[in-house]
N, C-alpha and C positions, 0 to 999 in steps of 0.2 A: 866725200864718199857718203852715199845714202845710208840711212839706218838699216835698210834691208841688204846692203852690200857687205860682202865678206872683205877681209883684208886682201891686199895684193898677193901675199904669200899663199893664203888659202885658195885664191882663184887659180894660182899657178898649179897648186897641188891637184885640185879637182879637175883641171883641164888635162892632167896626165892620166886620170883614172877612168876614162871611158871604158877601157878594157882593163882586165886584171893586171896589176903591176906589183913587183916586189918593192919593198921599202928601199932597198939598195938602188934600184932604178930611179926612184923618186929623187934620192940624194944626188945621183949622177946628173940628172936633168936640170936640177935647180942649183945653179952656181951662185956663189957670193953670199949664201946664207949659212949660218952655223947649223950643224946637224941637229943640235938640241932645239933650235927654233923650229926647224921643219918637223921634228918629232912632236913637239908641243902643239903645233898647229894641226897636225894630222890627228892627234888625240882629241882636240877640240872639234874637228870635223866629225869624228866618230860619235862624240857626245851629242852633237847637233843632228845626228842621224842623216848626214850627207854622204858619209863614207862608211863602208863596213869592211871588217877583216874577212877575207875570202877563204884562205887556206893556210893551214899550218904547214910550212914548207918542210919541216922535219918528218912529219908523219904522213903528209900528203892528204890529210883529212880536212874536210870543210870545217872552218872554225866558227861559223855563225857569229854570235855576238860576243863570245868569250875569246879573249886573247890576253897575252901577257904584255902589258904596256911598257914593261922594262926591256922587252926583247922584240921590238918591232921588226928587226931584221929577219926574224923567223916566220914572217907572214907576208902574204900578198893582200892587196887591197883593191877595192873597186867602188864606184859610185852607187848610192842607193837611188831610188826614183826621185827623192827629194833633191839630191845632188845633181842629177841629170836635169831636173826642172830648173834648177838655178842656172846651170850652164846655158840652157835654151833661152832663159829670160835675160841674162846679163852679159854673157860672153859671146861675142860675134866672131 
């Protein structure tokens, strides 16, 4: 794996987020991984500005950069321009 490449799990996650998706959908799509690993990887992608929380599902309000990292199930997520650029460069 190149120094510029993300982990396989991160690549799986970002490939699901071209369009807005709920955390629960991400869990359903990625089989064989512990939910806690997926949550940690998603938080890392948010910290690296590759993914952003879109919407608080309880209030239906845009969440911007603020979200409760202990309640990922309450949010939907999508790629940032940096995440989309990564997809275009590395994932065919």
